[in-house]
C-alpha positions in Angstrom: 40.5 -230.5 22.3 41.3 -226.8 23.1 45.0 -227.4 23.2 45.9 -224.1 21.5 49.4 -223.7 22.9 50.2 -227.2 21.6 48.7 -226.4 18.2 51.0 -223.3 17.9 53.9 -225.4 18.9 53.1 -228.0 16.3 52.6 -225.5 13.5 55.8 -223.8 14.5 57.6 -227.1 14.3 56.1 -227.7 10.9 57.4 -224.3 9.8 60.8 -225.1 11.1 60.8 -228.3 9.0 59.4 -226.5 5.9 59.4 -222.7 5.9 57.2 -222.8 2.8 54.3 -224.7 4.5 51.4 -222.4 3.6 48.9 -224.5 5.7 51.1 -224.2 8.9 51.4 -220.4 8.6 47.7 -219.9 7.8 46.6 -222.2 10.6 49.0 -220.8 13.2 47.8 -217.3 12.3 44.2 -218.4 12.8 45.0 -219.8 16.2 46.8 -216.6 17.2 43.8 -214.6 16.2 40.9 -216.7 17.3 42.3 -218.0 20.6 44.9 -215.6 21.7 43.6 -212.4 20.1 47.2 -211.6 19.0 46.6 -209.6 15.8 50.3 -208.9 15.3 51.4 -212.5 15.2 48.3 -213.6 13.3 48.9 -211.0 10.6 52.6 -211.8 10.3 51.7 -215.5 9.7 48.9 -214.6 7.2 51.2 -212.2 5.4 53.8 -215.0 5.0 51.1 -217.4 3.9 50.1 -214.7 1.3 53.6 -214.4 0.1 53.5 -218.2 -0.5 50.3 -218.0 -2.4 47.3 -218.1 0.0 46.1 -214.6 0.6 42.6 -215.3 1.9 43.1 -214.6 5.6 45.5 -211.8 5.1 43.1 -210.1 2.7 40.3 -210.5 5.1 42.4 -209.0 7.9 43.3 -206.0 5.7 39.6 -205.6 4.8 38.6 -205.6 8.4 41.4 -203.1 9.1 43.4 -205.0 11.6 46.2 -206.2 9.4 49.5 -205.0 10.7 52.2 -204.4 8.1 55.2 -206.4 9.3 58.0 -205.2 7.1 
């Protein structure tokens, strides 16, 4: 449906409701990267997803050398 802004808003709302929602962080990161080319926001979400147990996208980003450490 190509409603990427709406998707980011929905994932953000899901995170507001449950800040341990791995799916929401991972998916929002993917939208940031794939549709907005925002590496910083994508990597921040993937890093948080990794902290919660799903490191797939964060590890791929690091491997491709575009992961940004977000301390």
